[in-house]
C-alpha positions, 0 to 999 in steps of 0.5 A: 627530888620534887620541887613543890610549888603551891600544891603542885609537884614538878621537875623530878631529878633522878639521883644515881643510887635512888632518891635521897634527901638533898640540900634545898640549894639543889632545887635553886640550882635546878630551877636556875638551869631549867627556868622554862620548865618551871614557868611551863608548870606553874601559873602566875599565882603559883610561881612562889616556891614555898617548899622542897620535898625529897623522897627515896623509893622505899616509902611506897607511894610517897608522892601520893602521900604528899598529895593527900596529906601534905607530908612525906612519910619516912623512917629514921635514916640509917638506924635500926629503930622501931618507930617511923617518922614524918619528914617535914617540908624542908625550907629553902634555908641551908641544911647541915652539910654532911662534909662537916662530919668526920668518920674515923676508927677509934683506937682503944685510948680514944674509945675510953676517952669517948665513953660518955659520948658513946653512951649518950648516943646509945641512950638516945637511940634506945629512948627513940625506940631502937631495938639494939639489944636493950630494954627500957628503962635504960640508964646512962650508966648501963650504956657506958658499961656496954661500951666499956665491954666494947673497949676491952674487945677493941683492945684485944683486936676482936672488934672495931669501933667507928665514930662519926663526929660533928666538930668535937661531938660524937653523933654516931657509931658502928662496930665491926665484930672481927672475932669469928670461929677458926673456920671463918677467918674471912667473915665479920659482922656489922653491929650497932649502927647508931645515929643520934636522932638530932643528927639523922637524915644527913647521910651519916649512917651511910658514911659509917657503913661505907667506912666500916666496910673499908675497915673490914676489908683492910682486916682481911674480911671479905664476907660481912653479915648483919641483922636489922629490924624488919621493915625499918629504914635501916633495912632499906638503907642496906638494900640501897648499899648493895647488901643481899637480903637473906630472909626474915626471922619472926619475933627474933628480938624485942623493942625497948618497950618489950614488943616483939619485932622481926629481924632481917638478915643481910650479907655482902661480899667484897674482895677489892 
């Protein structure tokens, strides 16, 4: 994390698995534990803490970007989306807590009960530019139909569906495809990692992936594969989570607006 005073960036604090967005409260805690460092790096006119910026290592020279433009460029966290965004300064006010999110596996009854919410998440992601099999214009009815097909496979035991809930609202989802050829009983595929745009940058995609891996292992799947848009924030997420990058297939799919996009293939092995 970087604490920004005026136009100066001070006191970087390393996180165990790279840099990640954290609540602004951590800045206050850091300053409380290291007041001398704060005073040493600021003048009397700069001691008013104005904003906190956090970064991850995959955005190139994000610190230089901040110094030049006053903003840190970052992609949509945890989504195979085609667009990039700008991570604005975080205020010192409270940020939404990730522990308010519940991740759970949906049985077939709950899948049908959550069809409207699942469809809404999918439509939101496609409208945001995510390359997740569908082209614009994409209606709510089409999205609902897509998840009705998923519900059939969940009922047949061919697919798992996980949901991320904030209170009673579904804000994210991911699928584990279990049905594989007879000579690949140990393999599964991760598909359709989706998080509503309004719920991103809160670690929801990472939690969905962690739970998907646990559920796959519980089903006896020790080798997982997935694909994602090359250069997207989801690609960087998978690298941080320990997935191995196989390579890139150029022009593999299309964005909703029909522009071609490259695809990166990943794998991960787990036995415990």
